[in-house]
N, C-alpha and C positions, 0 to 999 in steps of 0.2 A: 503495498501502498504505501508505506515513504518513498520506495524510490522511484515509482509513477509520480509522486508528485512530486521530487524535485529533479529530475531527470534533465528539466531545460534549465535548470536554475545555475547561473553560472558562480562562482565563489573565489574569482579572481581579484587578489587583494593584495596589497603590498606587506601585512602581517603575515609571518606562515604560523599561522599554530600550530598545524603537524608537525614544524618542526620543534618550535617554541614549548610547547605544553609537556611533552614526553621527557623533554631536556631537563623541565625545571622541576618537574614531577622528581625526576630520578637525584637531581640537587638536593629537594629538601630532604628525602629518604634517607639516603646516603649521608648527610651533615645530622640526623637526628633533629631537626630544627624543631619538631613538634613533641619531640617523643620524650618519657619516661620524666613526664612534667615533676610530680610531686617528689621525686628523689632528688630533681635539680632544685627543687623549690626550698627543698630541708637543705641543702647544701649550703644555698645561699644564707639562707636562716644561719647555718651553725657559724659563718662568718660574720655573724652580726648582725646582717641586712633583715628590714623589716619586711614582712610579707604583706601582700593583699590579695588572698586567696578569693577567687571567684568560679565558682561550679556552673558549669553548664551542660545540660543533660538534655536527648531526646529522648523519646517513646524507644522504650528496647522495641530492637525491630523484630519480625520475624523472616528468617532467610529463604523464602519461597525458591523452588526451583525456575522459575521463569524469569528470576535475577529483576532489576530495577528497572520499572518504567519511571515515566517521567514525573508521573505525580509524586514519585518518591523523592523527589532532585528538591523540590521547591523547600519541604522543611529541614532536610540535611543542611542546603545552602543558606536559609535562614540563618542558622544557627551558626556556620562558620562565618559567617561575615562577621555575628556577633563576638565570636572568638578571636577572630584576628583584630578586628578593631579594638576591644577591652585588653588583649595583650601590647595594641600598638598607645595606647594609653594606661600601662604601667602594670594593668592588673597580673597577677600570676593566675593564671588563666588554667583549670584544667577541663579537659575535653573528652571524656572517654568514647567507647564505642565496644557494642558487645552484641550477641546474637537471644534472643526467644526462640531457644531449638527445640525445644519438645515441644509435641504437641498433635492434634489430629491430622493434619492434612499429610505431612508423613509417615503416617502409620498408614490412613488409608492409600497411599501412594504405593507401601510395601505392600498390601495386601491385593491389591492391583498386579503389581508387576513381581511381587519377592523380591525383589531390592532392599536390602536391609535401609530401616531410616538412618544409621550411623552414617552410612555412605552417602544418600542423598540428600541426607543436612551440609555433609563436609561437602559437598560439591559446591550445596545451594552456597554456603558462605563464602568458599574459595570466588563464585562468580559476584557476589555481592562485595565483597572485598575490592575485586580489580574495579569493580566499576565504581566506587566511591574515590578509590585512591586517582582514578582518572579524573572525576567532577573537582578534583584539590580541597575535598574536604581535609582539612587538617585534624584530625582525631588522633589522640595519643595511643596509637596500636598497641603502644607499650603495656596498657592495661587492659587491653581485649580479653574478653571473656564472653563463653556460653555455657549454658545452663545445662547442656548437654554433658560436658566437661566431667569425670568423676571429680575434679578438684572443685568446682563450683556446688554440686548438688549435696557433695557431702556435708557441707554446711546449709544446706537447705534440710539436709535431714537434721541436724545440727539445731537448727531451729526448730524443726517439729517435736524434737526430744526437750527442748526449754521449756517449750509450751506445755507438752504433755506431762513433767514434772512440776508443771505451776495450775496444774489442774484446766488448762485450757485446751487442751487436744482431747478429746475422747468420744468413745464409739457408740452410738445407737441407732436404734430403726428409723430408717427415711422413706420417703416416698421418692421412687427414680422413674425414669423413663426403661420399658421393658419392653423387648422385642421379641414374641414367642416363637417366630422363626429362627431366628440367629441364636437365641437365646443369651440374648446378652442387653445390658445396662448399655443405653445411650445418652449422649449429650443431648443438652437443647438443640445443638446446632445440628445434629444427623436425626433431626425430626421433621418431615415436610410436610405439611399439610394432615400431619396424625399419621404418616407412613413411615418406615424406615428407610433410609437414604440406600442402603445396603439392596437390601431385598424386596422394597416397598409392601412390606407387610404391616400388619395393622399395629400400633404402638400403645401398650396400655399403661397405667402406674400400677407398680409393684413398692410393696414393703421391703426393704434390704438394711441389713445391720453396714453401717457408712462411720467415716471419721468425720468428725466436725472439729475448727477451731472453733473457740466461743469469743467469736466478737463482740459480741453483745454486752461483755462486762465492761468494754471503753464505750457505749453506746453515750452516752451525755459529752463526754469527753471528745468525743467526733464530731459534736454538734457546737460545743464552745471553742475548738481548735479552728474552726473557719473563720471567727472574728482576727485571727491572729495573723491569716496569709492577705496575698496580693494576687486573688484568681478573679476572674471573671464571676459576676455576680450570679449567671445562667449554671454555671460549675457549680457556685455554692448551692444552688438551690435545688439541683439534683440530688447533690449529696442529702440534704436535710428531706429531700421528698423520698430517698432511697431509705430511710435510719427511720421517718415516718414517725416521729415524736407528736403526739395529741395529747392536750390534759382533756379528760372527761369524768365519767362516772360509769363503773360496771351496777349493772342492774340483775338482781336474781329471779326471773320467772320459774314459777313452779309447775311441771311438765303434769297436765291434768290428769292423765291415766295412773299415774304414780308417785306424783307429789315430788319427784325429782329436779335436781337444782337444774336451771337452764340459762347461764348466764351471758348475758350479752354487755358489750361494751359500746357507749354513748356519746359525741361531746355535745350533744343537745338534750341533755337531762328535762329541760322545761317543755321538751314537746311529747312526754311519757304519756299524757292522756291521750294523745294522738294515735297510739300506736292501733295496727288493726290487723297485722298479723307478723310472724318471725320468720325469718330464712334460715336454714342451717346449714353451713357447708358440707360436699359429700363425703370430708375425713371426718370433721365432729361426727355427724349421725352414724356413722362406723365405730368412730372411737366410744360414744356415749351408748351403743349399740340398741340404738331407738329402733330399729326394723322389727325386735319382739312386741314393740307396744302398738303397731301399724295395725288399721283393721284389715281384715281377709279382703274387703272388697278394694284397699287399695296399693296391697302389697304387689301386685304383678307390673303397676305402674310406676310402683317407687325403686324395685328390683329394676327394672328396665331402663329409668333416668338413673338409677345411679352406677349400670355397666357403661352406660354411653359417657359417664361424666368422667371414671377411672381411665378412661381411655384418650384423653385428651391431656396433654400438657399442662402445665401452668400457664404459658406464655397464651396457649390455644384459648384456655379460660379469661387471659385477658382481653384479649381482642374479642373475642364474643361478648363479653361484658354486655353493650350496646341492646344484646338481645333479651338481658335478661331472662334465660329458663329457669324454668322451676316447676317441681311437681306438687300438688298438695297430698300432704301424709295422710289424712285424717285424727291427725293427733293433734290439739290442742294447747295452749299453754295460758297461764293466770296473770294477769299482769297486780303485780305487788301493790298499785298506786288504790285500784281501782276493781280489784278482784273479777275483771270481765276475761271470760276466754277467747283466746284468739287462735287464728288457724294456723298452722305450721307446715311450711313449705320447706323443701330441700333443695338449694340453688346452686349450680356450679358458678357461679358467678362471685358466689362466697368464697374465699379461700381459707383453707383450714389454720393458716399460722398468723393470718391476719386479725390483730384482736384477741376475742374470745373464738373465733370461728363462725360465728352466729351474729345475726344482728337485728335488731326489731323495727319493724317495718311503719315510716312514718310518713305514709304518701303527701298528706297536705303540705309537709315542709321539707321534704328531702325529695330533690328532682331522680336519682334512681328509683327511689321507691314511688313516687308519681307514676313513672313510666310502668312498674311491676304492679303497679296495682289497676292500671288502665287493663293492662295485658291479661291479668285474671279477675277484673269486676271485684275488686276487691272497696270494701267501705273508704272512702278519702274522708275523714272529718280534722276540720281546721283547728287548730288550738292555741295557735300565736295570731294578737293582730298587728298587721304593721303598724308602727309609731303613726298617729294622724288618724289611723282605719281608712287612708289611700293606697289604692293601687293600682299600678299601672299594667294597663291589657291592651294589648294590639297599639302602642303608644298613647292611649289615652288615660286621663287618670280618672279612677271610679272610685266608688265605696266599697271596701271589702265586705263577704258577706259570711255572717260568721257561720253560717250553715253549709253554704255550698260554694267552696272554694272555686274562685273562676281559671286559676291556674296556682301552680306550687310556689310557695312564699319560703324561704330559705333563712330572711333576716329575724334576727332578732325583734320582739318586743314587748308586747302586754301578752300574759297569759288570759284563754276564754276556756269554756267549756271544758274547763277542769277542776270538775267539784268531784272530789273524792267522798265527800259525807255519806251517803247513801253505805258505803261501805265502812261505816264508823271511822272515816278521815276527813280530812278538813277542805275548804274549797277556795284554792287557789287563784281564782279567777281574777284578774286586777292586777298581780302582780306582774314586776317586770321579768324580762327572762333570768336578768341573773339574782333576781330577789325569789323568785321560785326556784332554780336551781338551788339556793342555798338553804331556802327551807326545806325542798324535799329531802337532800342529804341529813338536814339535821332530825326529820321526822320519820323517814325510813331506814330500818336495819337493813332493808334488802338492797338498798343504793351507796354504795361505797365510791369515795372519791378516789380516782387514780390516774396515773400516765401511761398511755400505752405508744409502744413501739411498733412499727413495721417491720424491722430490722431483724431479720433471724442470723443464727450461727454458721457460719462457713461451712457446706460441706464442701471437704477437698478428695473426699475417695472417688478412684476413676478405675471403671474396669479396662481399661487400656494400657499397650505394651511402653509405647516411646512417651514416658514419664519417669521421674526420681519415684524408687523404691520408695514405700515408708518404711521407716526402720523398726520393722516389729517384727516379733516371731511370736508364737505362740506353743503354752507346754499341753502335753495331751491331757488335761482340763480344760483350755479352749481359753485359759487367762493369757493376757498380754503382755510381754515384757519389750522393754527397748535394748534394741543393739547399742552397746555401750561405743560411748563415745569415741577411743582410741580403735573401734575398730569400724569405723567412719572414715571412707565412703561405702555403704551396701549397695554395692554393687547391681547393674541392673544385668541379668541374666542374658547371655547372646544364643543361647540354644533354643530359641521358642517358634511356632507357629502360628504367624503373622494372619491367620486366616480363622473367621470367628468360628470358634465350635461349642459357644453357649457359656463357658468361662474365662475368665480372666488369661490374656494369653500368654502369663506367667507361670500356668498352671502346666504349663505343657514343659518346663524347663528342668530337668532331671537334675540338674547343675545346681541349681537353685535350692531344691530341695536337702540333696544330697549335703550342700555347706551348709543349712539349718540346721541340720539335724549332728552338721560335725561342729557347728559354732555351739550348740546348746550341751555337748557334751564334753567340751572344752571350760566353757563359761560358767555354766549350771550346774557342774559336777555334784557341789552338795544339796542342791537342791534334786536333782535327779535320785541321789542317795536318798535323803529325807522319804520322797513321795515311793521310792521303788519302783521307778521308772526305767525302763531299758537305758544300761550304762551309755552303749551309742547314739542314744539322739532319738532312738525311734517313735514316731508320735509327735515330736515334735512338726510343727509346719511354720513357715514364711508367712507373713501379709500378702499376699497376691495382688492388692491395689495397688496403684501408683497415684501421686500425688498431682490436683489438676497444677497443669503448666500457671495459673495466677498467683501460686505460690513462690515458683521459680523467681516470678518476674514481680514480684511486690519485694522485692528487697536489695535487687541487683544495683542501686545507687550506692548503697553502703560496700558492697563486696567491690566495688571499681574502685575506691579508696584506697584498697591495699588488698591488690588481685592475686598478687605471687603467694600469701601468706600462709604457709602451711601449717601454723601453730595457732591462729584463730582467725575468727570468719572478718577481722579485720581491725586494725590498733586503734586503740580507744584514742590517744591523739590525733591521729589525723580525721576520725572521724568530728571529734571536734573542734576542731580547725577548719575543715569545709564545709560541715552538715550545718543548715540544713541547705538543700542545692537552691544557689541564687536565682537559676533562671531557667524552669522547664518547659518545653514544647512537646505538644500531645494530643496526639488527633482526638477528635471531639467526641470518635465513638470508645472511649477511656474514659470517660469523665467520672462513671461511676463505681464499678467494682475495683477496678484497679488502682484509683485513688484512695477510696475505702480501706481495701487491703493493706495501702502502703501504710497508708497512717495507723492502721492496726499496731503490723510490725514493729513501727517507727516508737510507738508510743511504751510499745511491750518492752523492746530493746533496753529504753530508756529505765523502765521501772526497775528493771533488772539489774541496771548500772554499767550498760555497754556503752552508752555514750550520753553526755550531758547537750541536754535539749530541753529546758522547761516546758513548751508549748507540743513536745515532742511532733510538730507537724515538719515531714521529711524536703516539703517545697516551699519553698519562702513565697517565691514569685512563679506563675504559670500563664502560660496562652495557649489558642488553640492557632493550629493552620487550617486554611480550606483544602477545598481540592482542587486539583487541575484535572477539568474534563474533558473528553474526547475534542475533537472538533466538531462532532454532532452534537454538543454543549452534554451528550450524558455522560454516566461514571463510567472510567473505563474497564471495557474490560474482554477477554479473550472471546466472548460469545460475540462480542456485538463486532470486534473486529477495528476497534476504535485505539488499541494501544498504540502508544508511540514509545519506539524502542531510542534511550539516551544517548545507546552508541552509534546508533546513525547520525542523530544531529551533533555529536560531537566530531565525528569523523569529518563531518563535512564543514560546519561551522563552528568548530571548538568550544570546551567545556566553559569557558567565559561567556560565549555566546549563550547559550544554557543557561546559566546562572543568573546574565544579567536580565534575559526575558523572561523568566519564571517569577523572580522578584519585580518587575517592573511592569506585569500585565494586570496588576492590580492589588488591592491590600492584601497581606499575608493572611488575615483570616477569614477572605472572602472566598466562596470558589469561583473560578477561573476557564475559561473553554479556551483548549489550544488553538493557535490560528497561525499557519506556517509562514504568511506572508509578513509578521509581525516577526516573527525569527529573523528573518533577514533582514529587516531594518534595525535590529539590535549588531547585526553582525556587521552594517555599513558605519553601524555608530563607532562601533569597538574600533576599526579599521580606520574611522576619519581622526580617532582622538591618537592612534598610534601615527599616522601621518606628522600630526602636528606637532606633536612632541618630538618624532624623528626627526622632522625639518629645522625644530627649534635648536635641538642640541648639535647639528651643524652651522648653526648662525654665532652672531657674536652678542654676549650678554651684555644688557646693557646693567649699567650703577641701577638707576632706576628704571620701575617697570612702566607700562605706559598705563598711565593713572586711569583709563577709563577699564582696561582688562584688569588692572589691580583693584581698584573697588567690583566688580564681579568676581574676581578668583576668591576674594575675603568674604564674600558674603555668600559663596558656595560651600568654601570650607564651615562657617557658620551652621549654612542649613543642613551641610550632607553629617558632621558630627551630631547636629539635636535631633535629624530624624533617626536615624542609626539607630541614637539611644531610644527612642519609642515606639522603632521597629515599622519606621514608614518607609520601607525598604524603596519602594517604584517611586517617592516624591522625590528621595536622595537621590536616584537615578534621573529621574527628569532634571533633576538641576543640574545635574553635569551632561544632560544632552544639550541643556539652553547655553550651559557655560562655552562646551565646542562650538557653537554655532555662532553664538557671540565671538569669541576667538577669530574663528574665521573670517568672520562679517570683516571684525576691526582690520586685521589683516589686507582684506581686500581693500579698506579704506584708506589705510596707513601708508599709502605707495612708499611716499618718503623715507619708511622704517623699512622697509623691505630687508636690507641686510640685515636687520635686527630680531633675535627674535620675540620682541617685545614684554616678554618675562625675564627677570634674572632666573640664575642660576638656581635659587633658593626658593624663589616661585615654581618651579618646573618641578624640584623636588616634593614641595609640598601638594601639586596638584597629582602627583602619581602617588601619594601617600594617601589621599582620598580615595584613590580607584583600588588600593590592595586590595582591602576585604571584600568587594565586590568583583572585583576580576583580576583573582591574585597571578595568575599567570602571563597576562598581558602587563600589570604594574610591575612585575621580578622584571620583565624582559627590558622596560623604559627605563627601569633603575639602575638596571646593568648596562643599557644603552650610555645613559647620559653622563657614568659616574665613572667612566673607562680609565679617568686618568688619576683614579683614588685607588688607595691602597690598605684600604679598613677590609682586610680580607676576615676580620673576625664580625665585622657588619655586613657582609655583603648581601644580603635580602633587604629588599624594602619592608617585609616583615619583622625586621627586628628593630628597624625605628620607632621613633614618638610621632604621637599625632599631631601635624600640624596646628600652630595656634593661629588666632584669626584678631587682626584688628579689629577692635570695636567700634570706632568710629570710620573704619573701612565699609566695614560690614554694613553698618545701616546708612551707608552713602546710599542708598536705593528706598528713598523714605520719601515723606511730602511732608514739606513744611506748614505749618497750620498756625498763624498771627494771633497771641490771645490780646484782644482789646479789655481793659475794665473803665467803665464809663467812655468808652471813644477811645479811649487811647490805648495808643500799642504798650504791653508792658512784658509780652514775653513771646515765644517761639514754641510751640507743641512737634517734636520731632515722631513720627510716628510711622514704621514701614509700612510701605505702601500695600502689600500683600494683605496687612489686619484689617485696613480702613473698613471694610464692606462688611467684616465680623464683630464690630465694633457699635454700641449702639449709642444715642447722642447723651445718657447718664453717663458712660463711662469716658467717653472722649470731655465731658465738662468734670468730669472728677479728676482726670488725671492734669486738664488743664489749671486747675483749682490745687494741685500736689506741685505746681512749676516755683521753685523759691525766689524767682522776679515776679512771682506773680501774688505769693501769699501775702506780702506788706500792706497791697491794697487793697486785701479783703479784710482788713482789721481795723477797729476804731485805734482813738489813742492808746484809751488802757491796754490794747493788746487783745481786746476781745473779736471774737470773728462777726464779722458783718453780712445778714443774712443777705443772699440773693434776690433782689425784686424781677431782673428775669434772667435767664440762662438760652441766649441764644447761639444756636450750633450750625452754619451753613456746610453740611459735608463736603469735607477736605479742602475748603476755605477757609473760616475762621469761626472762631469763639467767641463771643461778645458777651461779659458781665456785668450788668448794672447793677448796682450797691445803693 
């Protein structure tokens, strides 16, 4: 596809990227310019130099077999620009790289081809590594890690052991997706529209023993910690939604058939008089064994509904929530406040783990309940009247009907139809929602104030091969025992059958079983003797599940800091010096679970004394990149045939063109379609810049730069530095493009200065430094072109230079001068950057004028008090006149 698009395009240019870029890539590697950062920094520190650590991190990458596409390039380039920029600003930048190498795709490929995941993963990593280096990404490869390496997952297993010893890792029964044909557990990703992706058989929900991490132990701190970080507000909100803290009350209804308790959680206890039904989740219905009380004439319908519900995954039930399916059970519940009996339904839109697994239906004041009541022809009883007794229906305000609500109203208001006196209680009608809620909690022992959380403990068991083995073995009585720290890593066996057989693939390994028995015989000899078990370890078995890959990828940022340490997961001094991560760039698809798990791990390790981090937050600042879409404005995928291979772009136009193009086409956080013609425009810009600097290097350098060009240079130095600090890569590039156009234009106009470069040597150096983070190969080529007469071999690279400084007066030369008059007389001049004028309001400009020192004295009386302005006149961009 790409060859056809480009076959008629010429890439003739004076700058030879095909010769230059590999040359500098090799030079950087040979010199170790960006490598072994932390050891170098510690060397500086040992010599008494102060450090300014800055930790830059990109989300752990999964090395797919197809290699990089241009969508991957954007995020890596953005962080590389920051890494190079901050180095030039004097920061000790740590910028590591690694691979989230375990996981489902590699295992599925092994099932299809019979090729071991270890080989396909290694090949994919090699491809990614080559492509990334060719892009000029200045990763510290000396700290490279991969989750599938035993030296890494040894510490993943160690982390499991720490949690287990603190009772934060435990085994319990959990619901899983079960394929009855493959006889195996499937991840949510493996269930497609209720069918197994492997054999397209029906998937059901099944209870199995699973390992969990008790993340709920940190539920409150996972909420309060969000106040301590600079993250997008939408990301914080997603975290809060997932944790789902809600203040409310638990209400105990009685099952009319046997007086058993049925507990519902609600945030609106003031609406309890409006309950006209209860809905129980399928899980809770089964747990409470309610089926035994269902009348005979309802049993068939209830059983049929439950069968269908247990076939659905949780995600499918969430998606189908809008349908509000449910079936009447024939059972009833007694409302504790008025002793009314209300029908009980079982409905799969209620999830067993959310709240108490059952909800009280108040259709007049809850939209979901309203829809359910309409569908099942249930009573809709209003019990809260809006303030002022007015309601808007179809855009028109009208009186609220206390008996027959026109629409569902979820607002707080005044309680109505809330009389419990017939049941020996009180009449709560007339109380506000807040007053009524407080009184109900006081008056009824069946109502208890409580706090509810949506967050569940983290299920980490996976019945897959390609993952870190859980370091647990079981004795003949089935009791679990940790593999000891000294014996980690507990290696993943290699003699396995990847094909689904109905059991975890690790069960097919003879070596794994034999190793476990030999280990038990050696390490648990005393227990074996005490119990009278076989001395050779017979009867001991390993844990056959592997860990969720989220476990591997939720602590990697800590291992990066000490990737080769064989004695501990990371040195505490390094952790304390570099944590938290200063800037984390991550795709929006990872903003819930990965972040939640990472925060949990960091807080736990802090509590165990492994690092000093008061709030336990691993990522101080975080942003999300958008997607590079295909030329058809759709997400790139092989099936659509719209994937752009970066290797082809680099070969034709160079890595710098690809980098600059992806940064230029739009804001970092936005989704942007690929445009072949725009790539050519960037290519021409870089070549024009090369020609201008190359030509200037051969011309006489003036003692003083051309004033007009000098002003523009200092303005662009200020602009680029400011924009890079704020991740506005596209506008920084636009400023450089504008400068190159201005330079070329001024050269054409200044015919008398054609023998001059128009810029001093220092100005040329500063310009190249500006280009360096964005187009590192071109900048390196130009730097060594203009400094051929210098012998500073230790500082041969532009990337070792300091960021250029700008002259504030020159940088602000492109300003609008606004006269400021007081009572008609000129008293000062307000200088405002021209590009800001349109963004400033009259109030802002007038306030700026009042703050000018020459103006202030004319706004005071003889005693020094402030004179209030009778009139404040501002003619945009022209004049400010203050009348006092």
